C-alpha positions, 0 to 999 in steps of 0.5 A, spaced: 584 450 525 578 448 528 577 455 531 579 458 524 573 454 521 568 457 526 571 464 525 569 463 518 562 460 519 561 466 524 563 471 519 559 468 513 553 468 518 554 475 520 555 477 512 548 474 510 544 477 516 547 484 514 545 483 507 538 480 509 537 486 513 539 491 508 534 488 503 529 488 508 530 495 509 529 497 502 523 493 501 519 497 505 515 504 504 519 510 506 517 513 513 519 520 512 516 522 505 519 529 505 524 528 500 519 527 494 513 530 492 507 529 487 508 536 483 509 534 476 514 540 474 518 539 481 525 536 481 522 532 487 516 530 483 514 523 480 518 523 474 525 524 478 524 520 484 529 515 481 534 520 481 533 523 488 537 517 492 540 511 489 536 506 492 530 509 489 532 508 482 527 502 481 522 508 481 525 510 474 528 504 471 523 499 473 519 495 468 513 493 473 511 499 476 505 501 480 499 504 479 496 502 472 490 502 469 485 496 469 483 496 462 477 492 462 478 489 455 485 487 456 484 483 463 484 476 463 478 473 466 478 467 471 474 464 476 479 460 480 483 465 485 478 464 490 474 469 495 478 475 497 478 475 505 483 477 511 483 473 517 484 480 521 484 481 529 483 488 533 490 490 535 493 497 538 495 502 532 498 509 531 496 514 526 503 517 523 503 523 518 509 521 513 509 528 510 504 526 504 499 521 507 496 519 513 498 512 515 495 507 520 500 502 523 498 496 527 503 495 532 503 487 533 499 481 530 493 484 526 492 478 522 493 476 515 491 474 508 493 468 504 495 468 497 497 462 494 498 458 500 503 464 503 501 468 509 502 476 509 501 479 515 498 486 515 502 492 517 499 498 515 494 502 511 494 509 508 490 513 503 491 516 496 487 522 493 485 521 488 486 514 487 492 511 484 489 506 480 484 507 474 479 503 471 478 504 464 482 511 464 477 513 470 480 515 477 476 514 483 476 520 489 480 515 494 484 509 494 486 505 501 492 501 501 493 495 506 500 493 506 502 486 508 508 482 508 510 475 508 516 472 513 521 473 508 519 480 506 515 479 500 509 484 500 502 484 498 497 490 497 490 490 497 487 496 494 480 499 495 477 505 491 472 510 493 467 515 490 464 521 493 457 519 497 456 516 504 461 517 509 466 511 510 464 508 517 472 506 518 474 513 517 468 515 521 471 511 527 478 514 527 476 521 525 477 524 532 484 522 532 485 525 525 483 531 528 488 531 533 493 530 528 491 535 524 491 540 529 498 540 531 505 539 529 505 532 532 507 526 527 504 521 531 497 519 535 496 513 539 489 510 537 489 504 541 485 498 539 483 498 531 479 492 528 482 492 521 475 488 519 472 494 519 475 496 513 470 492 508 475 488 503 471 482 503 470 481 495 469 475 490 471 480 484 478 483 484 483 485 480 490 481 481 497 483 478 504 484 479 507 491 480 511 495 485 510 500 491 507 506 489 512 511 493 519 510 494 523 506 493 518 503 488 520 496 490 517 491 485 514 484 485 509 486 489 502 482 489 497 487 488 489 486 489 484 491 487 477 490 489 472 491 483 467 494 488 467 501 489 465 503 496 463 510 498 466 516 502 464 523 504 468 529 500 469 532 507 473 525 509 477 526 503 479 533 504 480 531 512 485 526 510 489 531 505 489 537 510 491 533 516 498 532 513 500 539 512 503 538 505 499 544 502 498 539 496 491 537 493 494 530 491 498 525 493 497 520 487 503 517 483 501 517 475 499 511 472 505 507 470 506 503 463 503 496 463 509 493 459 505 487 457 503 485 464 498 480 465 492 483 469 487 478 472 480 479 474 477 474 478 470 473 477 466 467 479 461 463 476 454 464 478 454 458 482 460 460 486 457 467 487 451 465 490 
């Protein structure tokens, strides 16, 4: 009887473990983006993503999808969310051509951000052009997403918007590796040590809302933080990020999704806090 009870316990543990791993697998962004595209009139376009695979159904039926428009007269202005700062450190990283975007993936512990007392480990960053999030219905030229994950699998993404101007120093630092991946059919290029702190995200003014991943499987309950300050990037850098993926498309930005009465906060400090 004791052996039978032990067997039941072991089987129960294995079932729970399998379920946890399954949930984890479907919460991450897909590594290979060739199954979908960004063409409006395509059977694989954004309006049809939820029909391509059953596990992507949230892309069509989800009520908290991203990106959204950050409309100034519909945001809740607050001052108590705290300064947005990442505790990051240099770590080995690899550039990956996922099919529609270029992803920089950190291979180990590259640091974290803290939101509401929870630590979210930095996993990767990738770029969309034009920007996916808009402000007052206006898009920017580029948007980078820094994707973080908690020990329980919760996702937090920091988005930074860019307009055409001076070159972005971080992209400049990895441009040779982007060139290497652009010239070949190789999907990955080892970069070596990359310091995430070179991506300037520190800001006390930012938008915060609950949304989703912007590519399949469009997992919801993602904590989004969009830095209010728009930074600069050169037109050559934006073009290079598109050319490097070899998808012959001018864009990899998902259209803006319905807000559906979600609360969007704008963290804006008092004068004393800002100084």
